N, C-alpha and C positions, 0 to 999 in steps of 0.2 A: 631458506624462505620462514618467514613468521607467520604466523596464523592467529587471529583473534576472534572470538563470538561475543555477540551481546544478543540479550533479548529487549524487546521493547513491549509493554504491556498496556492494552488500552481496553476501556469499557465504556463505550459510550453511552449519553443519556438518549439517545435517539436511534430511531432503526437504522437510518442512513447519515451519513457524514464525510466531509474530507478533512484530513488533517495534515498540515505541513510537519513532516519528519526529518527535515532536511537538519535543523541544529541539533537534533540529537543523534542522527547518524554521524555528522562532522566530529561531536564530541567522541562517539565509539572511536573514531578514526585517530584523534587526537591521542586518547588514552593507550591507543595500540602500540604509538610509535613507529608505525610503517609510513613510509614517505613515498614509495613506488610499489604498485601494484594494481589490485581490483577490489572493490567492495561490493558484495552482493546484497541485496536487502530484498526479503521476502516474506509475505504473508503466510503464517502458518495456519491458516484455517481457509476452508473451502469459500466461505462467504464473505471473504476481506480481499482485499487487494493492496498491490504497491504498484505506483505509477509515477512518471515523469511528467511535468507538464508545468504551465504557468500559475502562479500565485494570484489568481485574478478572481474576485467574487464574481463576476458576472460570467466567466468561463464556468465555475464550478455549478452556478445556478444551470447554464446550457448543458453541462455534463447531467445533471440530474433530471431535466426533462428530457434528453434524448435518450438515456438508459430507461426512462419509465418506459417512454414509447417503444423501446425495442423489447422490454420486457416487464410488462407492467405489474405492480405488486397483487392488484385484485381484478377481476375475482380469484380467489384461490383456488376454487375448483376448476381453473383453466390447467391446472397442471397435473399430471400424474404424481409426480414426486409428494405433492401436499396430501398426503394421506396422514402421518404422525404431524409433521411439521409444516409451519405455512411459509417456506423460505425458497421456495423455487426459484422465484424472481433474482434472489441474492445469488445463488449460484450461477445463474446465467449471467447478472451483471459483473462477477467476479472474472468470468472468462472473458467477457468483452474488455474488461480494463486491464486484465492482466495481473499474473501471480508476482512476479518480481521484477526487478531491474539491478543491472550491473553498471557500475559507474567507476571509470579509470580513476587512480590515485595519483596524482602527480605532484611532487614535493610536499607531501602532507595535507592536500588539499583535495575535494572533490572537484573533480575536472569537467564542470558544466558548459555547456552552449550557454549562449544567453537567455536569460528568464529562467532556465530550468531549474526545478525544484524536485524533491521527492515527497510523494504524497501515499499517505496510508488513507483507503477507501473503505469505509464499512458499509454493508450493504445489509445487515442483520444483527444490529446492535443489542445494547442493553445488556452485555453479558463480557466476561473477560475473555480477551483473545489476545495474541502475540505475533509480534513481527521478528524474526531472525536477521542479524546482522553480522557476515562474515567477511572478513578482512584478511587476504591473503598478500603477501609482498616482501618488501625488504626495507 
């Protein structure tokens, strides 16, 4: 069995954003030479997420509104965590959206259902963060 590891780095200009990283993950898979196996993609920071969903702008706006209702950014004083930092909401949003995804690799391609894409979700941006891609298989 072979394994391949790659990191993607992000530094968003906004506090929150969703970025389709499917092409970068497929590029890592292509570079690995692995044709059959599994691909793990996970956020390596506690206030960012990796998830699978549809690449549709209205849906991303819906995520933003929904997450803000569940874990509003302000007032900062509503969170016990916000003593040194002001990002408690980002930690909660990450928990809701998830840390990682695992995608089957079939014939050298990410094996998705209809409309599925991989996204990096940023909830406390404006600083450098990374995503790990780990591919195992043959």
